[in-house]
DOVEX-64728 format. One line per field, with one value per atom (N, C-alpha, C): residue number from 1; x, y, z; residue in one letter; atom name. Coordinates in steps of 0.001 Angstrom, whole numbers, plus 500000, padded with zeros to 6 digits. Layout:
residues N
k [NUM|...]
c1 [X|...]
c2 [Y|...]
c3 [Z|...]
r [A|...]
a [CA|...]
This chain:
residues 91
k [1|1|1|2|2|2|3|3|3|4|4|4|5|5|5|6|6|6|7|7|7|8|8|8|9|9|9|10|10|10|11|11|11|12|12|12|13|13|13|14|14|14|15|15|15|16|16|16|17|17|17|18|18|18|19|19|19|20|20|20|21|21|21|22|22|22|23|23|23|24|24|24|25|25|25|26|26|26|27|27|27|28|28|28|29|29|29|30|30|30|31|31|31|32|32|32|33|33|33|34|34|34|35|35|35|36|36|36|37|37|37|38|38|38|39|39|39|40|40|40|41|41|41|42|42|42|43|43|43|44|44|44|45|45|45|46|46|46|47|47|47|48|48|48|49|49|49|50|50|50|51|51|51|52|52|52|53|53|53|54|54|54|55|55|55|56|56|56|57|57|57|58|58|58|59|59|59|60|60|60|61|61|61|62|62|62|63|63|63|64|64|64|65|65|65|66|66|66|67|67|67|68|68|68|69|69|69|70|70|70|71|71|71|72|72|72|73|73|73|74|74|74|75|75|75|76|76|76|77|77|77|78|78|78|79|79|79|80|80|80|81|81|81|82|82|82|83|83|83|84|84|84|85|85|85|86|86|86|87|87|87|88|88|88|89|89|89|90|90|90|91|91|91]
c1 [571775|572679|571871|570982|570174|569295|568850|567923|568611|569696|570825|571133|571269|571284|570275|568584|567303|567516|567967|567595|568055|569519|570657|570046|569516|569217|568184|567710|565812|566730|567440|567587|568626|569120|570489|569544|567904|567593|567124|566002|565449|566682|567931|568823|568996|569369|569413|568483|567273|566275|566141|565999|566159|567819|568353|570079|569873|568880|568901|567619|566699|565396|566431|567168|567660|569234|570109|570342|569670|568764|568164|567088|567021|566698|567430|568501|569828|570173|569952|570433|569513|568446|567047|566869|568119|568113|568817|568339|568964|570559|570350|572709|572710|571741|571937|571983|571337|571343|572884|573791|575017|575700|575289|576479|576075|574630|574689|575142|574840|575489|576364|576630|578582|578373|579204|579540|580018|580298|580844|579580|578523|576923|576308|576689|575582|575962|577535|578080|577861|578067|577607|576233|574997|573777|573730|574001|574621|575012|576058|576477|576667|576676|577051|574876|574137|573107|572072|572685|571387|572111|573310|574515|573867|573159|573378|571338|570403|569070|569329|570585|570199|570024|571189|571593|570168|569967|568374|566886|566832|565992|566838|567617|568192|567639|567957|567768|566013|565177|564339|562990|563119|562242|562601|563490|563700|562973|562933|561689|560568|560443|558434|558393|559002|558460|558150|559507|559642|558237|557852|556716|555484|555464|554201|554558|554628|555111|554895|555283|554498|553438|552715|551464|550686|550769|549670|549968|551112|551249|550038|550568|549907|548247|548225|546730|545787|546541|546412|546127|547268|547221|546169|545298|544395|543265|542792|541538|542124|542688|543141|542620|542897|543118|541794|541189|539456|538777|538332|537846|537156|535441|534872|535458|536188|536959|537595|538374|539333|538545|537403|536495|535805|535577|535312|536290|537581|538540|538911|538734|539552|537957|536741|535922|536156]
c2 [426991|427164|427414|428070|428693|427567|426858|425948|424766|424192|423714|424240|425770|425945|426455|426456|426125|424714|423861|422113|421645|422331|422196|422384|424466|425103|424119|424036|423028|421960|420646|419853|420025|420942|421457|422042|422265|422979|421892|420800|419757|418682|419222|417779|418592|419884|420083|420550|420324|420056|418455|417355|416270|416473|416684|416275|417291|418057|418774|418497|417713|416367|415260|414630|413794|413688|415180|415098|415681|415680|416749|415352|414412|412863|412261|411601|411255|411961|413729|414194|413683|413875|413258|410829|410852|409501|409268|407607|407797|407562|407631|407268|406049|405444|403451|403104|404320|404274|403964|404881|405539|404439|403541|402126|401232|400986|399803|400732|401997|402813|402401|402621|402832|404395|405431|406901|406325|406358|406364|405887|404628|404742|405716|406986|407951|408746|409138|410562|409504|408559|407880|408636|407945|407910|409982|410878|412438|413078|412196|412860|411651|410624|410019|409789|409076|409029|410345|411353|412469|413831|413305|413752|413140|411182|410816|411208|411435|412240|412909|414266|415663|414884|413891|413767|413441|412576|411846|413049|414452|414956|415645|416453|417098|416678|415212|414582|414774|413964|414016|415144|416399|417410|418067|417657|418244|417158|416020|415000|415319|415283|415825|417147|417821|419175|419050|418231|418370|417655|416429|416133|416417|417132|417712|418811|419507|420382|419783|419008|418039|416902|417132|416397|417562|418316|419956|420745|420209|420774|420086|418903|417937|417633|417436|417780|419689|420024|421834|421874|420989|420612|419256|418524|417747|418765|419239|420347|421367|422126|422447|421834|420388|419815|419806|419233|418474|418600|419466|419576|418523|418288|417567|415747|415368|413830|413820|415340|415497|415529|415592|415740|413921|413491|412032|411316|411544|410558|411221|412598|412528|412279|412570|411323|409963]
c3 [544300|545276|546675|546504|548130|547917|546970|547143|548235|547800|548547|550266|550448|551391|552850|551775|552214|552722|551988|552523|553824|553902|555167|555735|555920|557059|558359|556972|557463|558032|557613|558303|559637|558926|560750|562105|561236|562475|562991|562055|563118|563636|562991|563841|565082|565412|566264|567438|566915|568034|568777|567821|568156|569165|568800|569601|571008|570854|572450|572886|572450|573199|574122|572718|573472|574242|574534|575487|576638|576504|577653|578611|577334|578161|578711|578064|578537|580405|579947|581765|582670|582250|583317|583973|583196|583598|585123|585403|586747|586642|587750|588131|587635|587182|587287|585438|585160|583632|582653|583629|583348|583388|584644|584888|584143|583524|582287|580855|580749|579253|578819|578071|578056|577343|577842|577243|576045|575358|573665|572684|573631|572815|572778|573586|573971|573054|572882|572248|571162|570587|569268|568530|569388|569000|569038|569848|569451|568614|567980|566744|565829|565511|564063|563744|564548|564304|563881|564450|563985|563002|562471|561449|560456|560489|559454|559417|559786|560177|559317|559520|559001|557150|556574|555417|554505|555686|554719|555147|556140|555645|554708|554855|553430|551910|551530|550682|550409|551370|551490|551391|552038|551613|550670|549844|548183|547590|547825|546818|546715|548725|548645|548220|548582|547644|546148|545617|543838|543726|544700|544045|544326|545618|545489|544707|544323|542983|541554|541240|540100|539944|541128|541424|541138|541485|541651|540190|539736|538055|537550|537513|536958|537199|538452|538554|537495|537742|537218|535216|534809|533421|532960|533545|533329|533774|534369|534499|533754|532994|531848|531031|530512|529036|528869|529959|530157|531096|531893|533003|533391|532358|532618|533261|531966|532215|533856|534128|535171|536408|536569|536936|537326|536922|536615|537248|536950|537238|538921|539281|540686|541494|540663|542238|542067]
r [X|X|X|X|X|X|X|X|X|X|X|X|X|X|X|X|X|X|X|X|X|X|X|X|X|X|X|X|X|X|X|X|X|X|X|X|X|X|X|X|X|X|X|X|X|X|X|X|X|X|X|X|X|X|X|X|X|X|X|X|X|X|X|X|X|X|X|X|X|X|X|X|X|X|X|X|X|X|X|X|X|X|X|X|X|X|X|X|X|X|X|X|X|X|X|X|X|X|X|X|X|X|X|X|X|X|X|X|X|X|X|X|X|X|X|X|X|X|X|X|X|X|X|X|X|X|X|X|X|X|X|X|X|X|X|X|X|X|X|X|X|X|X|X|X|X|X|X|X|X|X|X|X|X|X|X|X|X|X|X|X|X|X|X|X|X|X|X|X|X|X|X|X|X|X|X|X|X|X|X|X|X|X|X|X|X|X|X|X|X|X|X|X|X|X|X|X|X|X|X|X|X|X|X|X|X|X|X|X|X|X|X|X|X|X|X|X|X|X|X|X|X|X|X|X|X|X|X|X|X|X|X|X|X|X|X|X|X|X|X|X|X|X|X|X|X|X|X|X|X|X|X|X|X|X|X|X|X|X|X|X|X|X|X|X|X|X|X|X|X|X|X|X]
a [N|CA|C|N|CA|C|N|CA|C|N|CA|C|N|CA|C|N|CA|C|N|CA|C|N|CA|C|N|CA|C|N|CA|C|N|CA|C|N|CA|C|N|CA|C|N|CA|C|N|CA|C|N|CA|C|N|CA|C|N|CA|C|N|CA|C|N|CA|C|N|CA|C|N|CA|C|N|CA|C|N|CA|C|N|CA|C|N|CA|C|N|CA|C|N|CA|C|N|CA|C|N|CA|C|N|CA|C|N|CA|C|N|CA|C|N|CA|C|N|CA|C|N|CA|C|N|CA|C|N|CA|C|N|CA|C|N|CA|C|N|CA|C|N|CA|C|N|CA|C|N|CA|C|N|CA|C|N|CA|C|N|CA|C|N|CA|C|N|CA|C|N|CA|C|N|CA|C|N|CA|C|N|CA|C|N|CA|C|N|CA|C|N|CA|C|N|CA|C|N|CA|C|N|CA|C|N|CA|C|N|CA|C|N|CA|C|N|CA|C|N|CA|C|N|CA|C|N|CA|C|N|CA|C|N|CA|C|N|CA|C|N|CA|C|N|CA|C|N|CA|C|N|CA|C|N|CA|C|N|CA|C|N|CA|C|N|CA|C|N|CA|C|N|CA|C|N|CA|C|N|CA|C|N|CA|C|N|CA|C|N|CA|C|N|CA|C|N|CA|C|N|CA|C|N|CA|C|N|CA|C|N|CA|C|N|CA|C]
């Protein structure tokens, strides 16, 4: 439960920053931009696309952390079992 909360909150913070930057970028556009771009498209990008980003980040952050831990653990085990052979393999 704690792990899920941490991943979700981290993803939420990243998405919030992306939304703020995207909104700031939209606000700085010239008037002609709003004549050619539909309001619904802009709203969709602010909500749907960033929500999809949050879901992907939450899942990928967990996978990346797990992969790094397994990789480091594997290297440690290899060096414990056979330091000489491990040194040759790593080089």
